[in-house]
VOTORVEX-52418 format. One line per 3 residues: number of its first residue (from 1); their letters; for each residue x, y negated, z negated of C-alpha. Coordinates in nm, 2 decimals. Example, Ala and Ser with C-alpha at 12.3 -4.5 7.8 and 13.67 -1.06 7.14 Angstrom:
1> AS> 1.23 0.45 -0.78  1.37 0.11 -0.71
# end
This chain:
1> MLG> 1.00 11.43 19.33  0.72 11.40 19.59  0.63 11.08 19.49
4> RLL> 0.96 10.91 19.56  0.93 11.06 19.89  0.60 10.95 19.99
7> PGV> 0.70 10.62 20.10  1.00 10.68 20.30  0.79 10.95 20.49
10> AAL> 0.50 10.74 20.52  0.75 10.45 20.68  0.89 10.73 20.91
13> LLF> 0.53 10.85 21.01  0.42 10.49 21.10  0.74 10.35 21.25
16> PHA> 0.75 10.11 21.45  0.40 10.03 21.33  0.52 9.95 20.96
19> LQS> 0.78 9.73 21.08  0.47 9.47 21.14  0.47 9.14 20.91
22> QTG> 0.14 8.99 20.84  0.25 8.77 21.10  0.24 9.03 21.36
25> SPA> 0.66 8.96 21.41  0.87 9.29 21.35  1.01 9.34 20.99
28> ATL> 1.18 9.60 20.79  1.09 9.61 20.42  1.38 9.75 20.22
31> PAG> 1.21 9.85 19.87  1.30 9.71 19.53  1.60 9.89 19.38
34> FPL> 1.77 9.93 19.72  2.18 9.85 19.67  2.34 9.62 19.86
37> RIA> 2.75 9.68 19.84  2.89 9.35 19.89  3.27 9.26 19.90
40> LDH> 3.37 8.90 19.81  3.55 8.69 20.10  3.78 8.47 19.89
43> RYP> 3.89 8.42 19.54  3.66 8.24 19.27  3.73 8.10 18.90
46> IRT> 3.52 8.32 18.67  3.31 7.99 18.52  2.92 7.98 18.50
49> GTQ> 2.79 7.83 18.80  3.06 7.93 19.07  2.89 7.97 19.40
52> VEG> 3.04 8.31 19.59  3.02 8.43 19.93  3.08 8.78 20.03
55> RLT> 3.01 9.03 20.30  2.81 9.38 20.34  3.06 9.65 20.38
58> SAL> 2.82 9.87 20.57  2.54 9.84 20.79  2.22 9.90 20.62
61> YLV> 1.98 10.15 20.74  1.60 10.19 20.73  1.46 10.54 20.85
64> DHI> 1.69 10.57 21.17  1.75 10.18 21.24  2.02 9.93 21.13
67> VLP> 1.85 9.61 20.98  2.15 9.44 20.84  2.46 9.50 21.06
70> VDT> 2.80 9.52 20.88  2.99 9.20 20.76  2.62 9.01 20.71
73> PVY> 2.70 8.69 20.49  2.58 8.70 20.15  2.58 8.41 19.87
76> GVV> 2.56 8.41 19.51  2.64 8.25 19.19  2.82 8.36 18.85
79> TGR> 2.54 8.32 18.58  2.75 8.42 18.31  3.06 8.61 18.16
82> HPV> 3.12 8.89 17.86  3.37 9.02 17.70  3.58 9.35 17.80
85> KRG> 3.55 9.68 17.63  3.74 9.66 17.35  3.97 9.94 17.44
88> LRI> 4.07 9.78 17.78  4.14 9.44 17.56  4.38 9.65 17.31
91> NAM> 4.59 9.77 17.60  4.63 9.43 17.75  4.73 9.32 17.42
94> LDG> 4.96 9.62 17.42  5.14 9.51 17.77  5.17 9.18 17.62
97> DFT> 4.85 9.00 17.75  4.65 8.77 17.52  4.41 8.63 17.74
100> PLA> 4.04 8.69 17.64  3.96 8.89 17.90  3.60 8.87 18.05
103> EPE> 3.36 9.03 18.30  3.15 8.79 18.54  2.76 8.82 18.55
106> VQF> 2.71 8.77 18.93  2.35 8.71 19.11  2.32 8.71 19.47
109> DRL> 2.04 8.54 19.63  2.06 8.45 19.96  2.18 8.65 20.30
112> QLP> 2.24 8.49 20.66  2.06 8.70 20.95  2.21 8.74 21.27
115> DGS> 2.04 8.46 21.44  2.17 8.22 21.18  1.89 8.17 20.92
118> QLE> 1.88 8.25 20.59  1.68 8.48 20.37  1.64 8.47 20.02
121> FSA> 1.60 8.76 19.79  1.70 8.82 19.44  1.96 9.13 19.31
124> TAV> 2.19 9.15 18.99  2.52 9.26 19.07  2.74 9.54 18.92
127> KRN> 3.12 9.50 18.98  3.23 9.82 19.17  3.56 9.80 19.29
130> AVV> 3.66 10.15 19.46  3.85 10.30 19.70  3.71 10.62 19.93
133> VHM> 3.90 10.96 19.85  3.87 11.24 20.09  3.91 11.60 20.04
136> STA> 4.29 11.75 20.06  4.34 12.06 20.27  4.71 12.10 20.17
139> APD> 4.80 12.34 19.89  5.01 12.10 19.62  5.38 12.23 19.57
142> NSP> 5.41 12.26 19.21  5.80 12.32 19.24  6.03 12.07 19.04
145> KGR> 6.13 11.93 19.41  5.76 11.91 19.54  5.65 11.72 19.28
148> VKT> 5.95 11.48 19.28  5.91 11.45 19.61  5.48 11.40 19.63
151> EWN> 5.58 11.15 19.34  5.79 10.95 19.57  5.54 10.96 19.85
154> VRR> 5.29 10.84 19.60  5.52 10.56 19.49  5.63 10.45 19.85
157> RDF> 5.29 10.41 19.99  5.14 10.23 19.67  5.47 10.00 19.75
160> LHQ> 5.37 9.92 20.12  5.04 9.90 20.04  5.11 9.63 19.77
163> YAS> 5.36 9.44 19.96  5.32 9.49 20.33  4.96 9.52 20.40
166> PGR> 4.74 9.21 20.42  4.66 9.04 20.13  4.97 9.12 19.96
169> GER> 5.02 8.75 19.87  4.69 8.78 19.67  4.81 9.11 19.52
172> LRQ> 5.12 8.99 19.41  4.95 8.70 19.22  4.73 8.98 19.04
175> VVY> 5.01 9.15 18.94  5.22 8.83 18.82  4.87 8.74 18.61
178> RMM> 4.88 9.08 18.44  5.25 9.02 18.33  5.18 8.65 18.17
181> PYH> 5.06 8.62 17.80  4.79 8.39 17.93  4.64 8.30 18.26
184> PQN> 4.34 8.22 18.48  4.06 8.46 18.50  3.93 8.51 18.88
187> LWT> 3.72 8.71 19.10  3.98 8.82 19.38  3.94 8.87 19.75
190> GDQ> 3.77 9.20 19.84  3.61 9.25 19.48  3.34 9.43 19.55
193> FDA> 2.97 9.45 19.38  2.67 9.67 19.42  2.35 9.46 19.42
196> ELA> 2.03 9.62 19.37  1.69 9.42 19.49  1.46 9.33 19.23
199> RPL> 1.20 9.33 19.48  1.09 9.46 19.83  1.29 9.25 20.10
202> AIP> 1.14 9.17 20.42  1.39 9.17 20.70  1.28 8.99 21.03
205> QPE> 1.39 9.24 21.32  1.40 9.15 21.70  1.12 9.18 21.91
208> DTA> 1.27 9.45 22.13  1.32 9.68 21.82  1.31 10.03 21.97
211> AAL> 1.06 10.29 21.83  1.20 10.60 21.59  1.36 10.90 21.76
214> PLA> 1.14 11.18 21.71  1.20 11.39 21.40  1.33 11.75 21.48
217> ELS> 1.14 12.02 21.33  1.35 12.18 21.04  1.37 12.51 20.86
220> GTK> 1.53 12.70 20.60  1.63 12.94 20.90  1.79 12.64 21.10
223> PPT> 1.89 12.39 20.86  2.10 12.06 20.97  2.48 12.10 21.00
226> GTI> 2.74 11.80 20.97  2.87 11.52 20.73  2.65 11.29 20.61
229> EAR> 2.69 10.98 20.38  2.48 10.92 20.07  2.49 10.79 19.74
232> LTE> 2.45 10.91 19.38  2.13 10.83 19.20  2.24 10.90 18.84
235> DLT> 2.59 10.86 18.68  2.82 11.16 18.69  3.10 11.21 18.45
238> SAK> 3.31 11.49 18.33  3.27 11.36 18.00  2.88 11.41 17.94
241> SPV> 2.77 11.58 18.27  2.72 11.96 18.14  2.74 12.26 18.41
244> GMP> 2.38 12.29 18.55  2.29 11.93 18.53  2.07 11.81 18.78
247> VEA> 2.25 11.59 19.09  2.06 11.39 19.33  2.18 11.20 19.61
250> VLS> 2.00 10.97 19.90  2.11 10.95 20.23  2.22 10.61 20.34
253> KPL> 2.28 10.66 20.71  2.07 10.88 20.91  2.17 11.22 21.09
256> FDQ> 2.13 11.25 21.46  2.18 11.58 21.68  2.45 11.59 21.90
259> KHE> 2.27 11.43 22.20  2.15 11.17 22.00  1.78 11.25 22.10
262> HLL> 1.64 11.38 21.78  1.66 11.24 21.44  1.76 11.53 21.22
265> LPE> 1.76 11.32 20.84  1.63 10.98 20.84  1.79 10.74 20.57
268> GTI> 1.64 10.80 20.23  1.63 11.17 20.24  1.66 11.31 19.92
271> LTG> 1.94 11.61 19.87  1.97 11.79 19.50  2.18 12.01 19.36
274> SVV> 2.36 12.06 19.06  2.69 12.04 18.83  2.88 12.37 18.91
277> ESH> 3.19 12.30 18.67  3.28 12.05 18.40  3.56 11.99 18.18
280> PAG> 3.62 11.67 17.99  3.94 11.50 17.94  4.15 11.64 17.60
283> MFG> 4.44 11.47 17.41  4.78 11.55 17.54  4.70 11.39 17.88
286> KNG> 4.45 11.67 17.95  4.26 11.52 18.26  3.88 11.61 18.31
289> QLR> 3.72 11.78 18.61  3.40 11.78 18.76  3.22 11.99 19.05
292> FSF> 2.90 11.96 19.22  2.73 12.05 19.51  2.38 12.02 19.68
295> RKI> 2.16 12.31 19.73  1.84 12.14 19.89  1.71 11.90 20.10
298> EMA> 1.39 11.75 20.01  1.15 11.69 20.31  0.80 11.57 20.30
301> ENS> 0.63 11.94 20.29  0.90 12.17 20.18  1.24 12.20 20.06
304> IPT> 1.53 12.29 20.31  1.78 12.55 20.18  2.13 12.42 20.27
307> HGV> 2.49 12.42 20.13  2.65 12.07 20.06  3.02 12.03 19.99
310> VVG> 3.15 11.66 19.86  3.47 11.61 20.10  3.48 11.24 20.04
313> AEG> 3.38 11.00 19.73  3.47 10.65 19.58  3.69 10.62 19.29
316> AKG> 3.77 10.34 19.10  4.11 10.16 19.19  4.35 10.30 18.95
319> ANI> 4.14 10.65 18.85  4.35 10.84 19.06  4.06 11.06 19.17
322> AID> 4.16 11.37 19.39  3.91 11.59 19.58  4.04 11.98 19.62
325> SEG> 3.95 12.21 19.93  3.65 12.33 19.75  3.49 12.01 19.70
328> GTR> 3.61 12.00 19.29  3.73 11.66 19.17  3.98 11.59 18.90
331> ATT> 4.14 11.29 18.78  4.53 11.29 18.83  4.84 11.14 18.65
334> PNR> 5.15 11.03 18.86  5.43 11.23 18.76  5.45 11.20 18.38
337> ALG> 5.83 11.35 18.34  5.95 11.10 18.62  5.80 10.81 18.47
340> TLT> 5.92 10.89 18.12  6.31 10.96 18.23  6.31 10.63 18.40
343> LAV> 6.21 10.45 18.08  6.42 10.64 17.87  6.74 10.58 18.15
346> LAA> 6.64 10.21 18.08  6.67 10.26 17.68  6.98 10.39 17.70
349> ASQ> 7.12 10.18 17.94  7.01 9.85 17.68  7.22 10.00 17.43
352> GDD> 7.54 9.93 17.61  7.46 9.55 17.69  7.67 9.31 17.49
355> GGN> 7.40 9.03 17.52  7.57 8.81 17.80  7.38 8.99 18.12
358> LLN> 7.09 8.82 18.12  6.99 9.02 18.46  7.00 9.35 18.22
361> SAV> 6.83 9.24 17.96  6.55 9.12 18.22  6.56 9.44 18.34
364> VSN> 6.55 9.70 18.03  6.29 9.46 17.83  5.99 9.57 18.05
367> GFG> 5.76 9.70 17.78  5.57 9.36 17.68  5.54 9.15 18.03
370> MMG> 5.71 8.83 18.10  5.72 8.74 17.73  5.92 9.03 17.66
373> RFV> 6.16 8.94 17.95  6.17 8.59 17.84  6.25 8.63 17.48
376> SMA> 6.54 8.84 17.59  6.71 8.64 17.82  6.66 8.36 17.57
379> LAD> 6.81 8.53 17.29  7.07 8.69 17.45  7.07 8.96 17.20
382> KNV> 7.09 9.32 17.30  6.89 9.45 16.99  6.60 9.24 17.10
385> ASG> 6.65 9.39 17.46  6.66 9.73 17.33  6.38 9.66 17.10
388> FAY> 6.16 9.60 17.38  6.31 9.88 17.61  6.22 10.15 17.35
391> YAL> 5.87 10.02 17.29  5.82 10.06 17.65  5.91 10.39 17.64
394> AKN> 5.72 10.50 17.28  5.41 10.32 17.49  5.45 10.56 17.81
397> VYR> 5.53 10.87 17.58  5.19 10.79 17.41  4.96 10.70 17.68
400> RWI> 5.11 11.01 17.93  5.20 11.29 17.69  4.97 11.21 17.37
403> ARG> 4.64 10.99 17.40  4.33 11.13 17.59  4.33 11.20 17.95
406> KDV> 4.12 11.05 18.21  3.76 11.14 18.28  3.60 11.18 18.63
409> SFP> 3.35 10.93 18.67  3.10 10.86 18.93  2.85 10.57 18.84
412> RNT> 2.52 10.57 19.01  2.55 10.44 19.37  2.87 10.60 19.44
415> RVE> 2.90 10.65 19.79  2.98 11.01 19.87  3.06 11.23 20.21
418> IDL> 2.87 11.56 20.19  2.95 11.84 20.46  2.65 12.04 20.51
421> AAR> 2.65 12.37 20.65  2.39 12.69 20.68  2.34 12.86 20.35
# end
């Protein structure tokens, strides 16, 4: 642990002298393995050799200074593609999508500095589409009426995000693609990647770079408090992370005092803790649960006790991660009964169609993407439409009520927000 702290401590003690390059001009060096979070600016085909462009989604800090601002342009290239996991492929085929789905390999190699010049680097990227979820302080209403209201609010929010917020045209295109039996495969506008530096990167800094603020003296009797931003250094999942497993996070943004006169915790500070609750997902739709907290702040010469609770975390899109008032995370499932009931009503309605109502055939035959709808409308046979309707109902019952639920998963470099309090 101390070995990993020494580089950051040395940089803090020598700053800004550590910012001087061999030519005498200011420079800040990001270490190898430092992750850059990049979001793509445009839609690109997943083809080897395709040039891509993105931007940093957040500012990058070193000790207490911003060394790369948010929205810094970053450039890369698609270097290859590989098949998706077997389970994803099978699920897509069951939904009527027979495209040989593939994940891209992307290498980022250049970024544009604020003065317009470009800086070369090397970083292999991992796709990390995620949304930030924050702690919920309201107690859930588990009554039948409350569940229906909650489901309605979720559906309304998802609809507004899908069809009313900026970028709706691109999202609608993705929905249509997923319904087609075969479609082009793209990297989409807004897709996010974690690109880890293959070697240290020296970033030129302005000549007037200010000296670091003095580091406040901290002790176990007066630990720092406030909300910090950090990233996990290892994978965490309710499927494989047992109770007691060590957890480590690295501060990605410095913490200052209220007057911004002293630096409380520099970027790169390590927090350690452990998993305090872990329940893997199980059959019959049982979702996983995971709770972890932080107990120590690792400084240069000592460890400072603290009480760090997760109040915000990134979750993969579609994972439906929720955070309770005690910092516990769990995977959630939309109201299973309401979804199943809706499909059951459509299946029952298909029995009353005499085959002449094309609109009704298109609506009820919803279990096999566009292929199911086109076949039902072309044949104008109520038995065909009914077959697709009951197929959709059967899939829903299996996936929501019988199959294994979802595990909570936080891959390495997941961004978390931690509330620090005196222990």
